[in-house]
C-alpha positions as CSV (number, residue, x, y, z in Angstrom):
1,M,-0.1,-0.2,0.2
2,A,1.4,3.4,-1.0
3,E,2.3,5.8,1.8
4,M,0.0,8.5,2.5
5,M,1.4,11.6,1.8
6,Q,1.3,14.3,4.6
7,V,-0.2,17.5,3.4
8,E,0.9,20.8,4.9
9,R,-1.6,23.2,6.0
10,W,-1.3,26.2,4.1
11,L,-4.1,28.5,5.6
12,T,-2.5,29.4,9.2
13,R,-3.2,31.9,11.5
14,R,-0.4,34.1,10.3
15,V,-1.5,34.0,6.4
16,L,-5.4,34.4,7.3
17,G,-4.1,37.5,9.6
18,W,-2.4,38.9,6.6
19,A,-4.9,38.3,3.8
20,L,-7.5,40.1,6.2
21,F,-5.4,43.2,6.6
22,D,-4.8,43.0,2.7
23,I,-8.2,43.2,2.1
24,A,-9.1,45.8,4.7
25,S,-6.2,48.0,3.4
26,S,-7.1,47.7,-0.2
27,T,-10.7,48.7,0.6
28,Y,-9.5,51.6,2.3
29,I,-7.4,52.5,-0.3
30,A,-10.0,52.1,-2.9
31,L,-13.0,53.7,-1.1
32,V,-11.7,56.6,1.1
33,P,-9.9,58.8,-1.6
34,T,-12.5,58.6,-3.8
35,F,-15.6,59.2,-1.7
36,F,-14.0,61.5,0.6
37,G,-13.0,63.6,-2.4
38,L,-16.7,63.9,-3.4
39,Y,-17.6,64.9,0.1
40,F,-15.0,67.6,0.1
41,A,-16.0,68.9,-3.2
42,Q,-19.6,68.8,-2.6
43,V,-20.2,69.8,1.2
44,V,-17.0,71.3,2.3
45,A,-16.2,73.3,-0.5
46,R,-20.1,73.8,-1.4
47,G,-19.8,72.9,-5.0
48,D,-17.1,75.6,-5.7
49,P,-15.4,74.7,-9.1
50,S,-11.9,74.8,-7.8
51,A,-12.6,72.2,-5.3
52,S,-11.3,69.6,-7.3
53,A,-7.9,71.4,-7.8
54,W,-7.7,72.3,-3.9
55,W,-8.4,68.5,-3.0
56,G,-5.6,67.7,-5.3
57,V,-3.6,70.2,-3.5
58,I,-4.6,68.9,-0.3
59,A,-3.9,65.1,-1.5
60,A,-0.4,65.9,-2.7
61,A,0.5,67.9,0.4
62,S,-0.3,64.9,2.5
63,L,1.8,62.4,0.6
64,V,4.7,64.9,0.7
65,L,4.3,65.2,4.5
66,A,4.2,61.3,4.8
67,G,7.2,61.1,2.8
68,V,9.0,63.5,4.6
69,L,8.0,62.1,8.1
70,A,8.4,58.3,7.1
71,P,12.0,58.3,7.8
72,I,11.9,60.5,10.9
73,A,9.3,58.3,12.5
74,G,11.0,55.0,11.1
75,A,14.2,56.3,12.8
76,H,12.2,56.8,16.1
77,A,10.5,53.3,16.0
78,D,14.1,51.9,15.3
79,P,15.1,50.9,18.9
80,G,18.8,50.1,18.2
81,E,20.7,50.6,21.4
82,D,17.8,53.3,22.6
83,K,15.8,51.3,25.6
84,N,13.2,54.2,25.8
85,I,11.5,53.4,22.6
86,K,8.3,53.8,24.3
87,K,8.7,57.2,26.0
88,R,9.9,58.5,22.6
89,S,7.0,57.2,20.5
90,E,4.2,58.3,22.8
91,G,4.2,62.0,21.1
92,F,3.6,60.0,18.2
93,R,0.7,57.9,19.2
94,A,-0.8,61.1,20.6
95,I,-0.8,63.1,17.6
96,C,-2.1,59.9,15.7
97,S,-4.8,59.6,18.0
98,F,-5.8,63.4,18.0
99,E,-5.9,63.2,14.4
100,R,-8.2,60.3,14.1
101,R,-11.0,61.9,16.5
């Protein structure tokens, strides 16, 4: 009788977590900029013809700001020899939680 092959389970908890994160992230990236841009143009700017241009400027500025701050935040997040990473990152956490409200 032939030996039974042992099949490795590919859907581990780690793979499932990554897949769910990827779905959530992709959905956010696809929906939020699209619908928030419409909200900005119609509600915040009250239908002003230049609202789309201003939305583009705001989106570009946010990407530039993220590009400038990402290496700084990464340097602070990298513990290296610094044992006080938790204390240093509290300011970043406070700013992020303040911005989300």
